[in-house]
C-alpha positions as CSV (number, residue, x, y, z in Angstrom):
1,X,90.1,-65.7,-0.3
2,X,87.2,-66.5,2.0
3,X,84.2,-68.7,1.7
4,X,84.5,-72.2,0.3
5,X,87.8,-71.2,-1.5
6,X,87.0,-73.4,-4.4
7,X,88.1,-70.9,-7.0
8,X,86.4,-72.2,-10.0
9,X,83.1,-72.4,-8.2
10,X,83.4,-68.7,-7.4
11,X,84.6,-67.6,-10.8
12,X,83.2,-70.1,-13.3
13,X,80.1,-71.5,-11.6
14,X,81.5,-74.8,-10.5
15,X,82.5,-77.6,-12.8
16,X,84.4,-78.3,-16.0
17,X,85.1,-81.1,-18.4
18,X,85.7,-84.8,-17.9
19,X,89.2,-84.8,-19.3
20,X,91.6,-82.9,-21.4
21,X,90.6,-84.9,-24.4
22,X,87.0,-83.8,-24.5
23,X,86.0,-82.8,-28.1
24,X,84.0,-79.7,-28.7
25,X,83.3,-80.1,-32.4
26,X,79.7,-81.3,-32.1
27,X,76.5,-81.6,-30.1
28,X,74.5,-84.8,-31.0
29,X,70.8,-85.2,-31.1
30,X,71.0,-87.3,-27.9
31,X,73.0,-84.6,-26.1
32,X,70.6,-81.8,-27.1
33,X,67.6,-83.9,-25.8
34,X,69.4,-84.7,-22.6
35,X,70.2,-81.0,-22.2
36,X,66.5,-80.1,-22.5
37,X,65.2,-82.9,-20.3
38,X,65.1,-80.9,-17.1
39,X,64.8,-77.4,-18.6
40,X,62.3,-74.8,-17.4
41,X,58.8,-75.5,-18.9
42,X,58.4,-71.9,-19.9
43,X,61.7,-72.0,-21.8
44,X,60.7,-75.2,-23.5
45,X,57.4,-73.8,-24.6
46,X,59.0,-70.7,-26.1
47,X,61.7,-72.8,-27.8
48,X,59.0,-75.0,-29.4
49,X,57.0,-72.0,-30.6
50,X,59.7,-69.5,-31.6
51,X,62.0,-70.7,-34.4
52,X,64.1,-67.5,-34.0
53,X,64.7,-68.2,-30.3
54,X,65.7,-71.8,-31.2
55,X,68.2,-70.5,-33.8
56,X,69.7,-68.1,-31.3
57,X,70.2,-70.8,-28.7
58,X,71.8,-73.1,-31.2
59,X,74.1,-70.3,-32.4
60,X,75.1,-69.6,-28.8
61,X,76.1,-73.2,-28.2
62,X,78.0,-73.3,-31.5
63,X,79.9,-70.1,-30.5
64,X,80.7,-71.5,-27.1
65,X,82.1,-74.8,-28.5
66,X,84.0,-73.1,-31.3
67,X,85.8,-70.8,-28.9
68,X,86.6,-73.7,-26.6
69,X,88.0,-75.6,-29.6
70,X,90.1,-72.7,-30.5
71,X,91.3,-72.3,-26.9
72,X,92.6,-75.9,-26.9
73,X,94.9,-75.0,-29.8
74,X,96.4,-72.1,-28.0
75,X,99.4,-73.2,-25.8
76,X,99.2,-70.0,-23.8
77,X,95.7,-71.0,-22.7
78,X,95.7,-74.8,-22.8
79,X,98.8,-75.5,-20.6
80,X,99.5,-78.1,-18.0
81,X,97.9,-76.0,-15.2
82,X,94.7,-75.6,-17.2
83,X,94.6,-79.4,-18.0
84,X,95.1,-80.2,-14.3
85,X,92.4,-77.7,-13.3
86,X,89.9,-79.4,-15.6
87,X,90.7,-82.8,-14.2
88,X,90.1,-81.6,-10.7
89,X,86.9,-79.9,-11.7
90,X,85.7,-83.0,-13.4
91,X,85.8,-84.6,-10.0
92,X,83.5,-81.8,-8.7
93,X,80.9,-82.6,-11.4
94,X,81.0,-86.3,-10.6
95,X,80.7,-85.6,-6.9
96,X,78.0,-83.0,-7.1
97,X,75.8,-85.0,-9.6
98,X,76.2,-88.1,-7.4
99,X,75.3,-86.1,-4.3
100,X,72.1,-84.8,-6.0
101,X,71.2,-88.3,-7.2
102,X,71.6,-90.3,-3.9
103,X,70.4,-87.5,-1.5
104,X,67.6,-86.0,-3.6
105,X,64.8,-87.2,-1.3
106,X,66.5,-86.4,2.0
107,X,65.6,-82.8,2.5
108,X,67.6,-79.6,2.2
109,X,71.3,-79.9,2.9
110,X,74.4,-78.1,1.7
111,X,76.5,-79.8,-1.0
112,X,78.2,-83.0,0.4
113,X,76.4,-82.3,3.7
114,X,75.8,-86.1,4.4
115,X,79.6,-86.9,4.3
116,X,80.7,-87.4,7.9
117,X,83.9,-86.3,9.7
118,X,84.8,-90.0,10.1
119,X,84.8,-90.4,6.4
120,X,87.1,-87.4,6.0
121,X,89.5,-88.7,8.6
122,X,89.5,-92.1,6.9
123,X,90.3,-90.4,3.6
124,X,93.6,-88.8,4.9
125,X,94.4,-91.1,7.8
126,X,95.8,-90.1,11.1
127,X,99.0,-90.6,13.1
128,X,101.6,-93.2,12.0
129,X,99.1,-95.6,10.5
130,X,98.8,-93.8,7.2
131,X,98.6,-95.9,4.1
132,X,100.2,-95.2,0.8
133,X,96.9,-94.4,-0.7
134,X,96.1,-91.9,2.1
135,X,99.5,-90.2,1.6
136,X,98.7,-89.9,-2.0
137,X,95.4,-88.2,-1.1
138,X,97.3,-85.6,0.9
139,X,99.7,-85.0,-2.1
140,X,96.7,-84.7,-4.4
141,X,95.2,-82.1,-2.1
142,X,98.4,-80.0,-2.2
143,X,98.3,-80.1,-6.0
144,X,94.6,-79.2,-5.9
145,X,95.5,-76.2,-3.7
146,X,98.3,-75.0,-5.9
147,X,96.2,-75.2,-9.0
148,X,93.5,-73.0,-7.4
149,X,96.0,-70.5,-6.2
150,X,97.6,-70.3,-9.6
151,X,94.3,-69.5,-11.3
152,X,93.2,-67.1,-8.6
153,X,96.5,-65.2,-8.9
154,X,96.4,-65.3,-12.7
155,X,92.9,-63.9,-12.8
156,X,93.8,-61.3,-10.1
157,X,91.0,-62.7,-7.9
158,X,93.6,-62.5,-5.1
159,X,96.8,-60.6,-4.7
160,X,100.0,-62.2,-6.1
161,X,101.5,-62.9,-2.7
162,X,98.2,-64.2,-1.1
163,X,98.5,-67.5,0.9
164,X,95.5,-69.2,2.5
165,X,95.3,-69.1,6.3
166,X,95.4,-72.3,8.3
167,X,91.7,-72.1,8.8
168,X,91.1,-71.6,5.1
169,X,93.4,-74.4,4.2
170,X,91.6,-76.8,6.6
171,X,88.3,-75.9,4.9
172,X,89.7,-76.5,1.5
173,X,91.2,-79.8,2.7
174,X,87.8,-81.0,3.9
175,X,86.2,-79.8,0.7
176,X,88.7,-81.8,-1.4
177,X,88.1,-84.9,0.6
178,X,84.3,-84.7,0.2
179,X,84.7,-84.3,-3.6
180,X,87.0,-87.3,-4.0
181,X,85.0,-89.5,-1.7
182,X,81.8,-89.0,-3.7
183,X,83.6,-89.1,-7.1
184,X,85.1,-92.5,-6.2
185,X,81.8,-93.8,-5.0
186,X,80.0,-92.6,-8.1
187,X,82.4,-94.2,-10.5
188,X,82.4,-97.5,-8.6
189,X,78.6,-97.6,-8.7
190,X,78.5,-96.7,-12.4
191,X,80.9,-99.6,-13.1
192,X,78.7,-101.9,-11.0
193,X,75.5,-100.7,-12.8
194,X,74.0,-99.4,-9.6
195,X,73.1,-95.9,-10.9
196,X,70.5,-94.9,-13.6
197,X,71.7,-95.4,-17.2
198,X,71.6,-91.7,-17.9
199,X,73.8,-90.8,-15.0
200,X,77.1,-91.1,-16.8
201,X,75.8,-89.3,-19.9
202,X,74.5,-86.5,-17.7
203,X,77.9,-86.1,-16.1
204,X,79.7,-86.2,-19.5
205,X,77.4,-83.5,-20.9
206,X,77.8,-81.2,-17.9
207,X,81.5,-81.7,-18.1
208,X,81.6,-80.9,-21.8
209,X,79.6,-77.7,-21.5
210,X,81.3,-76.5,-18.3
211,X,84.7,-77.1,-19.7
212,X,83.7,-75.2,-22.8
213,X,82.6,-72.3,-20.6
214,X,85.8,-72.4,-18.7
215,X,88.0,-72.4,-21.7
216,X,86.0,-69.8,-23.6
217,X,86.1,-67.4,-20.7
218,X,89.8,-67.7,-20.5
219,X,90.2,-67.3,-24.2
220,X,87.8,-64.4,-24.4
221,X,89.6,-62.4,-21.6
222,X,93.1,-63.2,-22.6
223,X,93.0,-63.5,-26.4
224,X,89.7,-62.2,-27.9
225,X,89.8,-59.0,-25.9
226,X,93.2,-58.1,-27.5
227,X,92.1,-59.1,-31.0
228,X,89.0,-56.8,-30.7
229,X,90.9,-54.0,-29.1
230,X,90.2,-50.5,-30.7
231,X,92.9,-47.9,-30.6
232,X,92.6,-44.1,-30.5
233,X,93.9,-44.1,-34.1
234,X,91.0,-46.4,-35.1
235,X,88.5,-44.0,-33.5
236,X,90.0,-40.8,-35.1
237,X,90.1,-42.5,-38.5
238,X,86.4,-43.5,-38.3
239,X,85.4,-40.0,-37.2
240,X,87.4,-38.5,-40.1
241,X,85.5,-40.8,-42.5
242,X,82.1,-39.9,-40.8
243,X,82.1,-36.1,-40.3
244,X,78.4,-36.2,-39.4
245,X,79.4,-37.7,-36.0
246,X,81.9,-35.0,-35.2
247,X,80.0,-31.9,-34.2
248,X,82.7,-30.5,-32.1
249,X,83.5,-27.4,-34.1
250,X,79.9,-26.5,-34.8
251,X,78.9,-26.8,-31.1
252,X,82.0,-24.9,-30.0
253,X,81.0,-22.0,-32.3
254,X,77.4,-22.0,-30.9
255,X,78.7,-22.1,-27.3
256,X,81.0,-19.2,-27.9
257,X,78.2,-17.1,-29.4
258,X,76.1,-17.7,-26.3
259,X,79.1,-17.0,-24.0
260,X,79.5,-13.7,-25.7
261,X,75.8,-12.8,-25.0
262,X,76.3,-13.6,-21.3
263,X,79.4,-11.4,-21.2
264,X,77.2,-8.6,-22.6
265,X,74.9,-9.0,-19.6
266,X,72.0,-11.3,-20.8
267,X,70.3,-13.5,-18.2
268,X,72.0,-16.9,-17.6
269,X,68.8,-18.8,-16.7
270,X,66.9,-17.5,-19.8
271,X,69.7,-18.5,-22.2
272,X,69.9,-21.9,-20.5
273,X,66.2,-22.5,-21.2
274,X,66.7,-21.4,-24.8
275,X,69.9,-23.2,-25.7
276,X,70.9,-25.9,-23.2
277,X,70.7,-29.5,-24.5
278,X,70.7,-31.0,-21.0
279,X,67.1,-32.3,-20.5
280,X,67.7,-32.7,-16.7
281,X,68.1,-29.0,-16.1
282,X,67.0,-27.1,-19.2
283,X,63.5,-26.1,-17.9
284,X,65.0,-25.0,-14.6
285,X,67.4,-22.5,-16.3
286,X,70.2,-25.0,-16.1
287,X,70.0,-25.4,-12.3
288,X,71.2,-28.2,-10.1
289,X,70.8,-27.7,-6.4
290,X,72.5,-29.4,-3.4
291,X,75.3,-31.0,-5.4
292,X,78.0,-32.6,-3.1
293,X,81.6,-32.6,-4.2
294,X,82.5,-35.9,-5.7
295,X,78.9,-36.8,-6.1
296,X,79.1,-38.0,-9.7
297,X,79.5,-34.9,-11.8
298,X,82.3,-34.9,-14.4
299,X,85.6,-33.8,-12.7
300,X,86.4,-31.1,-15.3
301,X,82.9,-29.7,-14.7
302,X,83.1,-29.8,-10.9
303,X,86.6,-28.3,-10.8
304,X,85.5,-25.4,-13.0
305,X,82.4,-24.8,-10.9
306,X,84.2,-24.8,-7.6
307,X,86.9,-22.4,-8.9
308,X,84.2,-19.8,-9.2
309,X,82.7,-17.5,-6.6
310,X,78.9,-17.3,-6.2
311,X,77.4,-15.2,-9.0
312,X,80.4,-15.8,-11.4
313,X,80.3,-17.8,-14.6
314,X,83.1,-19.3,-16.6
315,X,84.8,-17.0,-19.0
316,X,85.9,-19.8,-21.2
317,X,84.1,-22.9,-22.4
318,X,84.5,-26.1,-20.3
319,X,84.8,-29.2,-22.4
320,X,83.7,-32.7,-21.0
321,X,82.9,-35.9,-22.8
322,X,79.3,-34.6,-23.0
323,X,80.1,-31.5,-24.9
324,X,80.8,-27.8,-24.1
325,X,79.5,-26.2,-20.9
326,X,79.1,-22.6,-19.7
327,X,78.9,-22.8,-15.9
328,X,77.6,-20.4,-13.3
329,X,78.0,-21.0,-9.5
330,X,75.0,-19.9,-7.5
331,X,76.0,-21.1,-4.0
332,X,78.9,-22.7,-2.2
333,X,78.8,-24.3,1.3
334,X,79.3,-27.6,3.1
335,X,77.3,-30.8,3.6
336,X,77.9,-34.4,4.7
337,X,78.0,-37.1,2.0
338,X,76.5,-40.5,2.3
339,X,79.5,-41.7,4.5
340,X,79.1,-38.7,6.9
341,X,82.2,-37.0,5.6
342,X,82.0,-33.2,5.3
343,X,82.3,-32.1,1.6
344,X,81.8,-28.9,-0.3
345,X,78.2,-28.4,-1.4
346,X,77.0,-26.1,-4.2
347,X,74.2,-25.0,-6.4
348,X,75.2,-24.6,-10.1
349,X,73.7,-23.7,-13.4
350,X,75.1,-24.7,-16.8
351,X,74.3,-24.4,-20.5
352,X,75.3,-27.6,-22.4
353,X,76.0,-27.7,-26.1
354,X,76.0,-31.5,-26.6
355,X,78.4,-33.4,-28.8
356,X,76.7,-36.7,-27.9
357,X,75.5,-39.0,-30.7
358,X,72.9,-41.8,-30.9
359,X,73.2,-45.0,-32.8
360,X,71.1,-44.4,-35.9
361,X,70.4,-48.2,-36.2
362,X,69.0,-48.4,-32.6
363,X,66.3,-45.8,-31.9
364,X,66.1,-47.0,-28.2
365,X,69.8,-46.5,-27.6
366,X,71.0,-43.8,-25.2
367,X,73.0,-40.9,-26.4
368,X,76.7,-41.2,-25.7
369,X,80.0,-39.3,-26.4
370,X,80.9,-39.7,-30.1
371,X,84.3,-41.4,-29.3
372,X,82.5,-43.8,-27.0
373,X,79.9,-44.6,-29.7
374,X,82.6,-45.2,-32.3
375,X,84.7,-47.3,-29.9
376,X,81.7,-49.6,-29.1
377,X,80.7,-49.8,-32.8
378,X,84.3,-50.8,-33.9
379,X,84.6,-53.3,-31.0
380,X,81.4,-55.0,-32.0
381,X,82.5,-55.2,-35.6
382,X,85.9,-56.6,-34.7
383,X,84.4,-59.1,-32.3
384,X,82.0,-60.3,-34.9
385,X,84.7,-60.8,-37.5
386,X,86.9,-62.6,-35.0
387,X,84.0,-64.8,-34.0
388,X,83.0,-65.6,-37.6
389,X,86.6,-66.6,-38.3
390,X,86.7,-68.9,-35.2
391,X,83.4,-70.6,-36.1
392,X,84.5,-71.1,-39.7
393,X,87.9,-72.6,-38.7
394,X,86.4,-75.0,-36.1
395,X,83.3,-76.2,-38.0
396,X,81.2,-77.1,-35.0
397,X,78.2,-79.3,-35.9
398,X,75.1,-78.9,-33.8
399,X,72.2,-81.4,-34.3
400,X,69.0,-79.6,-35.2
401,X,66.6,-82.6,-35.4
402,X,66.3,-83.0,-31.6
403,X,62.9,-83.3,-30.1
404,X,61.8,-80.6,-27.7
405,X,59.8,-82.1,-24.8
406,X,56.1,-81.3,-24.8
407,X,55.0,-79.0,-22.0
408,X,51.5,-79.8,-20.6
409,X,49.1,-77.2,-19.1
410,X,49.5,-78.9,-15.8
411,X,53.3,-78.4,-15.9
412,X,52.8,-74.7,-16.7
413,X,50.3,-74.2,-13.9
414,X,52.6,-76.0,-11.4
415,X,55.6,-73.8,-12.5
416,X,53.5,-70.6,-12.1
417,X,52.3,-71.8,-8.7
418,X,55.8,-72.3,-7.5
419,X,56.9,-68.9,-8.8
420,X,54.0,-67.2,-7.0
421,X,54.8,-69.0,-3.8
422,X,58.5,-67.9,-4.0
423,X,57.4,-64.3,-4.6
424,X,54.8,-64.2,-1.7
425,X,56.1,-62.6,1.5
426,X,56.5,-65.0,4.4
427,X,53.7,-64.7,7.0
428,X,54.7,-64.6,10.6
429,X,54.4,-67.9,12.4
430,X,51.6,-68.2,15.0
431,X,52.8,-67.9,18.5
432,X,52.4,-71.0,20.7
433,X,49.5,-71.1,23.1
434,X,50.2,-69.3,26.4
435,X,49.4,-66.3,28.5
436,X,48.6,-63.3,26.4
437,X,51.0,-60.4,26.6
438,X,49.5,-57.3,28.0
439,X,48.2,-55.0,25.3
440,X,50.4,-52.0,24.7
441,X,49.6,-49.0,22.7
442,X,52.1,-48.5,20.0
443,X,53.2,-45.0,19.2
444,X,52.0,-43.7,15.8
445,X,54.8,-44.1,13.2
446,X,56.6,-40.9,12.3
447,X,56.0,-39.6,8.9
448,X,59.2,-39.8,6.8
449,X,60.6,-36.5,5.8
450,X,60.5,-35.9,2.1
451,X,63.8,-36.7,0.5
452,X,65.6,-34.0,-1.6
453,X,65.7,-35.2,-5.2
454,X,69.0,-36.2,-6.4
455,X,70.4,-33.9,-9.1
456,X,70.4,-35.4,-12.6
457,X,73.8,-35.5,-14.2
């Protein structure tokens, strides 16, 4: 479980909504302007100058809120455990925002770093003099712990039977106390008017968006993924309707013709240069050298290669997701892999007759196996249809008349200066004054040995 053990911070970035009754059906002009108030100047400048980017951002927010709205209607997602988790995480938002507000000028410190051990002891109490309120804090922590474990197990972040160690539980107990201490302080100061007017609005907006992220991720992984699932039957049906994608029989015929020429004594390397469709080895006569067993080649390919003796080639075609191969083993030996384990090593040639396809609508896309291409295409289409239906059902309204903050040249220069400072390597600090160390002659650095190029797969 490790670390801070606050599961939602590891899994969902820390923080959710203010209550189970948060509405996701709209984003007001005021909320949009508050969201942009502390945004990156470069992003603000692009947003103001690029209408398409602005539209994409608004569409993303609309999708997020629509999925969250849909998730709230699903009892398998929006159950008692989820509602309790959101209440707990709301406390995290209050506490963290308050921490940032009151300690912003005190220098670097981890979250809640200014809360003392005495405050934590006072939160839970000690010995026999424990008040009813302090007992309730301990009970709340146990509920806090159970909610986190339930989510961790449900999302398979930890094994089903995992329980926190005493050390981990102590760490979580302290974390919970810090959260509740600052949450309570923050709400008291808001009520007394001792915090800036925007503080509560900022917390509410963060809660709304983080809760939407939390619910949408749960809904996407547990519901949307199933609705967009593509079956083998779907893939075969599409391939039957689009025969131009299915080149299997044509390539099989071509491969068998070349295999026949090899059996008649023609040179393997010459035929590989002429016919192979593997750009990584074609000009080398289909050769890959220094391949280590298990080093990334397709298992069917490797099994066929290692079943040969040096000088032999496969008498039948070897089919992989990439197409049809004719394989010739050149050398077999042993070598150590990256872990130091001794594995079989070999040099191999092959002639590939590719059945890969490329998305005709995306000239920059990589080639991929036809079934993989069809699966991705059908998944994208299903996801879009499901998403369109969710947006239509939930009718989320996003204000578009918000004002984007103007970015000055000074702001841009300051941002660029900070980025350059972050990218610059740290210079060694000057040694304090003192006796100089005797000068020593350093040996010349050894020239690194040239690395053998990794074979392309």
